[in-house]
PQR file with spaces between the fields and no chain letter, atoms N, CA, C, O and H, PARSE charges and radii, in Angstrom:
ATOM       1  N    MET     1      -4.746    7.387  -11.024 -0.4000 1.5000
ATOM       2  CA   MET     1      -5.806    6.043  -10.798 -0.0000 2.0000
ATOM       3  C    MET     1      -6.980    6.133  -10.817  0.5500 1.7000
ATOM       4  O    MET     1      -7.271    6.860  -11.766 -0.5500 1.4000
ATOM       5  N    TRP     2      -7.945    5.771  -10.248 -0.4000 1.5000
ATOM       6  CA   TRP     2      -8.881    5.413   -9.633 -0.0000 2.0000
ATOM       7  C    TRP     2      -8.803    4.195   -8.702  0.5500 1.7000
ATOM       8  O    TRP     2      -9.560    4.346   -7.743 -0.5500 1.4000
ATOM       9  H    TRP     2      -7.709    5.180   -9.477  0.4000 1.0000
ATOM      10  N    VAL     3      -8.137    3.048   -8.680 -0.4000 1.5000
ATOM      11  CA   VAL     3      -7.521    2.426   -7.724 -0.0000 2.0000
ATOM      12  C    VAL     3      -6.969    3.157   -5.859  0.5500 1.7000
ATOM      13  O    VAL     3      -7.304    2.942   -4.694 -0.5500 1.4000
ATOM      14  H    VAL     3      -7.522    2.925   -9.459  0.4000 1.0000
ATOM      15  N    GLN     4      -6.083    3.967   -6.514 -0.4000 1.5000
ATOM      16  CA   GLN     4      -5.073    4.484   -6.020 -0.0000 2.0000
ATOM      17  C    GLN     4      -6.277    5.193   -4.584  0.5500 1.7000
ATOM      18  O    GLN     4      -6.253    5.107   -3.356 -0.5500 1.4000
ATOM      19  H    GLN     4      -5.811    4.141   -7.460  0.4000 1.0000
ATOM      20  N    TYR     5      -7.074    5.765   -5.441 -0.4000 1.5000
ATOM      21  CA   TYR     5      -8.575    6.235   -5.102 -0.0000 2.0000
ATOM      22  C    TYR     5      -9.748    5.519   -4.127  0.5500 1.7000
ATOM      23  O    TYR     5     -10.267    6.134   -3.195 -0.5500 1.4000
ATOM      24  H    TYR     5      -7.092    5.834   -6.438  0.4000 1.0000
ATOM      25  N    VAL     6      -9.981    4.574   -4.365 -0.4000 1.5000
ATOM      26  CA   VAL     6     -10.723    4.013   -3.549 -0.0000 2.0000
ATOM      27  C    VAL     6     -10.622    3.302   -2.241  0.5500 1.7000
ATOM      28  O    VAL     6     -11.319    3.134   -1.240 -0.5500 1.4000
ATOM      29  H    VAL     6      -9.560    4.075   -5.122  0.4000 1.0000
ATOM      30  N    MET     7      -9.164    2.878   -2.799 -0.4000 1.5000
ATOM      31  CA   MET     7      -8.323    2.844   -1.921 -0.0000 2.0000
ATOM      32  C    MET     7      -7.693    3.296   -0.065  0.5500 1.7000
ATOM      33  O    MET     7      -7.497    2.874    1.074 -0.5500 1.4000
ATOM      34  H    MET     7      -8.598    3.015   -3.612  0.4000 1.0000
ATOM      35  N    ASP     8      -7.619    4.635   -1.127 -0.4000 1.5000
ATOM      36  CA   ASP     8      -7.171    5.776    0.264 -0.0000 2.0000
ATOM      37  C    ASP     8      -8.595    6.047    1.269  0.5500 1.7000
ATOM      38  O    ASP     8      -8.721    6.046    2.493 -0.5500 1.4000
ATOM      39  H    ASP     8      -7.778    4.978   -2.053  0.4000 1.0000
ATOM      40  N    GLY     9      -9.659    6.294    0.063 -0.4000 1.5000
ATOM      41  CA   GLY     9     -11.327    6.314    0.601 -0.0000 2.0000
ATOM      42  C    GLY     9     -11.613    5.500    2.079  0.5500 1.7000
ATOM      43  O    GLY     9     -12.189    5.871    3.102 -0.5500 1.4000
ATOM      44  H    GLY     9      -9.557    6.295   -0.931  0.4000 1.0000
ATOM      45  N    ILE    10     -10.896    4.133    1.685 -0.4000 1.5000
ATOM      46  CA   ILE    10     -11.518    2.927    2.290 -0.0000 2.0000
ATOM      47  C    ILE    10     -10.897    3.075    3.386  0.5500 1.7000
ATOM      48  O    ILE    10     -11.596    2.986    4.395 -0.5500 1.4000
ATOM      49  H    ILE    10     -10.429    3.832    0.854  0.4000 1.0000
ATOM      50  N    LEU    11      -9.164    3.391    3.606 -0.4000 1.5000
ATOM      51  CA   LEU    11      -8.504    3.560    4.838 -0.0000 2.0000
ATOM      52  C    LEU    11      -9.133    4.272    5.570  0.5500 1.7000
ATOM      53  O    LEU    11      -9.316    4.036    6.764 -0.5500 1.4000
ATOM      54  H    LEU    11      -8.596    3.464    2.786  0.4000 1.0000
ATOM      55  N    GLN    12      -9.662    5.503    4.798 -0.4000 1.5000
ATOM      56  CA   GLN    12      -9.971    6.661    6.131 -0.0000 2.0000
ATOM      57  C    GLN    12     -11.539    6.382    6.534  0.5500 1.7000
ATOM      58  O    GLN    12     -11.474    6.822    7.682 -0.5500 1.4000
ATOM      59  H    GLN    12      -9.513    5.695    3.828  0.4000 1.0000
ATOM      60  N    VAL    13     -12.887    5.963    6.391 -0.4000 1.5000
ATOM      61  CA   VAL    13     -13.323    5.093    6.797 -0.0000 2.0000
ATOM      62  C    VAL    13     -13.013    4.199    7.572  0.5500 1.7000
ATOM      63  O    VAL    13     -13.800    4.071    8.509 -0.5500 1.4000
ATOM      64  H    VAL    13     -12.940    5.605    5.458  0.4000 1.0000
ATOM      65  N    TYR    14     -11.923    3.321    7.550 -0.4000 1.5000
ATOM      66  CA   TYR    14     -11.570    2.320    8.380 -0.0000 2.0000
ATOM      67  C    TYR    14     -11.084    2.540    9.091  0.5500 1.7000
ATOM      68  O    TYR    14     -11.060    1.825   10.092 -0.5500 1.4000
ATOM      69  H    TYR    14     -11.283    3.425    6.789  0.4000 1.0000
ATOM      70  N    ASN    15     -10.530    3.465    9.007 -0.4000 1.5000
ATOM      71  CA   ASN    15      -9.221    4.745   10.543 -0.0000 2.0000
ATOM      72  C    ASN    15     -10.562    5.657   11.270  0.5500 1.7000
ATOM      73  O    ASN    15     -10.433    6.373   12.263 -0.5500 1.4000
ATOM      74  H    ASN    15     -10.550    4.047    8.193  0.4000 1.0000
ATOM      75  N    VAL    16     -12.000    5.407   10.427 -0.4000 1.5000
ATOM      76  CA   VAL    16     -13.065    7.106   11.481 -0.0000 2.0000
ATOM      77  C    VAL    16     -13.713    5.539   12.630  0.5500 1.7000
ATOM      78  O    VAL    16     -14.065    5.585   13.809 -0.5500 1.4000
ATOM      79  H    VAL    16     -12.106    4.826    9.620  0.4000 1.0000
ATOM      80  N    VAL    17     -13.647    4.147   11.558 -0.4000 1.5000
ATOM      81  CA   VAL    17     -15.050    2.973   12.494 -0.0000 2.0000
ATOM      82  C    VAL    17     -13.542    3.153   13.939  0.5500 1.7000
ATOM      83  O    VAL    17     -13.829    3.283   15.129 -0.5500 1.4000
ATOM      84  H    VAL    17     -13.361    4.110   10.600  0.4000 1.0000
ATOM      85  N    HIS    18     -12.334    3.119   13.515 -0.4000 1.5000
ATOM      86  CA   HIS    18     -12.037    1.948   14.329 -0.0000 2.0000
ATOM      87  C    HIS    18     -11.542    3.038   15.356  0.5500 1.7000
ATOM      88  O    HIS    18     -11.124    2.538   16.400 -0.5500 1.4000
ATOM      89  H    HIS    18     -12.101    3.013   12.549  0.4000 1.0000
ATOM      90  N    SER    19     -11.471    5.070   15.269 -0.4000 1.5000
ATOM      91  CA   SER    19     -11.185    5.172   15.658 -0.0000 2.0000
ATOM      92  C    SER    19     -12.867    5.477   16.724  0.5500 1.7000
ATOM      93  O    SER    19     -12.546    5.311   17.901 -0.5500 1.4000
ATOM      94  H    SER    19     -11.811    5.476   14.421  0.4000 1.0000
ATOM      95  N    LEU    20     -13.696    5.673   16.672 -0.4000 1.5000
ATOM      96  CA   LEU    20     -15.045    4.940   17.475 -0.0000 2.0000
ATOM      97  C    LEU    20     -15.470    4.032   17.780  0.5500 1.7000
ATOM      98  O    LEU    20     -16.444    3.956   18.529 -0.5500 1.4000
ATOM      99  H    LEU    20     -13.956    5.808   15.716  0.4000 1.0000
ATOM     100  N    SER    21     -14.779    2.940   17.219 -0.4000 1.5000
ATOM     101  CA   SER    21     -15.245    1.658   18.196 -0.0000 2.0000
ATOM     102  C    SER    21     -13.973    1.554   19.529  0.5500 1.7000
ATOM     103  O    SER    21     -14.048    0.711   20.423 -0.5500 1.4000
ATOM     104  H    SER    21     -13.988    3.002   16.611  0.4000 1.0000
ATOM     105  N    GLY    22     -12.750    2.670   19.417 -0.4000 1.5000
ATOM     106  CA   GLY    22     -11.464    2.468   19.686 -0.0000 2.0000
ATOM     107  C    GLY    22     -11.860    3.638   21.272  0.5500 1.7000
ATOM     108  O    GLY    22     -11.200    3.893   22.280 -0.5500 1.4000
ATOM     109  H    GLY    22     -12.689    3.354   18.690  0.4000 1.0000
ATOM     110  N    ALA    23     -12.948    3.990   20.892 -0.4000 1.5000
ATOM     111  CA   ALA    23     -13.590    5.542   22.212 -0.0000 2.0000
ATOM     112  C    ALA    23     -14.219    5.246   22.700  0.5500 1.7000
ATOM     113  O    ALA    23     -14.744    5.975   23.541 -0.5500 1.4000
ATOM     114  H    ALA    23     -13.485    3.783   20.074  0.4000 1.0000
């Protein structure tokens, strides 16, 4: 399903941004 693919991508981007902000 494309919805699950998009959600996974958003989570990855969110984690990267959160990690950069935390660092």
